[in-house]
One Martini backbone bead per residue (centre of mass of N, CA, C, O) as a GRO file, in nm:
protein
   69
    1UNK     BB    1  12.820   7.614   8.676
    2UNK     BB    2  12.657   7.452   8.405
    3UNK     BB    3  12.629   7.539   8.050
    4UNK     BB    4  12.424   7.467   7.782
    5UNK     BB    5  12.481   7.535   7.427
    6UNK     BB    6  12.364   7.532   7.113
    7UNK     BB    7  12.513   7.805   7.039
    8UNK     BB    8  12.853   7.850   7.080
    9UNK     BB    9  12.861   8.175   6.998
   10UNK     BB   10  12.659   8.267   7.179
   11UNK     BB   11  12.754   8.481   7.420
   12UNK     BB   12  13.076   8.458   7.443
   13UNK     BB   13  13.133   8.726   7.616
   14UNK     BB   14  13.037   8.571   7.897
   15UNK     BB   15  13.301   8.392   7.857
   16UNK     BB   16  13.622   8.202   7.977
   17UNK     BB   17  13.514   7.897   7.915
   18UNK     BB   18  13.599   7.587   7.749
   19UNK     BB   19  13.443   7.260   7.710
   20UNK     BB   20  13.575   6.953   7.593
   21UNK     BB   21  13.392   6.622   7.592
   22UNK     BB   22  13.445   6.545   7.292
   23UNK     BB   23  13.552   6.398   6.959
   24UNK     BB   24  13.442   6.597   6.772
   25UNK     BB   25  13.529   6.744   6.470
   26UNK     BB   26  13.397   7.029   6.485
   27UNK     BB   27  13.607   7.155   6.688
   28UNK     BB   28  13.850   7.170   6.481
   29UNK     BB   29  13.678   7.393   6.282
   30UNK     BB   30  13.693   7.627   6.440
   31UNK     BB   31  13.721   7.979   6.494
   32UNK     BB   32  13.941   8.051   6.738
   33UNK     BB   33  14.016   8.347   6.690
   34UNK     BB   34  13.728   8.460   6.701
   35UNK     BB   35  13.649   8.351   6.974
   36UNK     BB   36  13.872   8.489   7.139
   37UNK     BB   37  13.799   8.785   7.073
   38UNK     BB   38  13.503   8.757   7.240
   39UNK     BB   39  13.614   8.671   7.494
   40UNK     BB   40  13.692   8.648   7.799
   41UNK     BB   41  13.957   8.758   8.007
   42UNK     BB   42  14.082   8.493   8.045
   43UNK     BB   43  14.110   8.223   7.811
   44UNK     BB   44  13.973   7.892   7.825
   45UNK     BB   45  14.071   7.544   7.758
   46UNK     BB   46  13.907   7.229   7.801
   47UNK     BB   47  14.054   6.920   7.688
   48UNK     BB   48  13.912   6.607   7.743
   49UNK     BB   49  14.033   6.466   7.442
   50UNK     BB   50  14.277   6.577   7.282
   51UNK     BB   51  14.192   6.734   6.978
   52UNK     BB   52  14.358   6.981   6.995
   53UNK     BB   53  14.580   7.245   6.914
   54UNK     BB   54  14.773   7.359   7.152
   55UNK     BB   55  14.973   7.558   7.011
   56UNK     BB   56  14.765   7.725   6.859
   57UNK     BB   57  14.596   7.819   7.103
   58UNK     BB   58  14.831   7.957   7.250
   59UNK     BB   59  14.901   8.160   7.017
   60UNK     BB   60  14.626   8.309   7.044
   61UNK     BB   61  14.581   8.299   7.402
   62UNK     BB   62  14.514   8.054   7.532
   63UNK     BB   63  14.433   7.858   7.807
   64UNK     BB   64  14.557   7.530   7.820
   65UNK     BB   65  14.376   7.215   7.895
   66UNK     BB   66  14.483   6.877   7.903
   67UNK     BB   67  14.390   6.573   7.952
   68UNK     BB   68  14.689   6.406   8.045
   69UNK     BB   69  14.928   6.638   7.985
   0.00000   0.00000   0.00000
């Protein structure tokens, strides 16, 4: 099941996967360390547009999957 959420940080503790499906710049500026802290573990990011810094997210603790990488 896919759920779209207006406020991406609300109820983040209920989720263990984030899917980025657009190349909007706002995703680059999220506080990923804080988001990771509150997510269920293991925490995954599926970056469908390869816009995020893979090494930074991995160093935070995310399991990163970039489409086409």
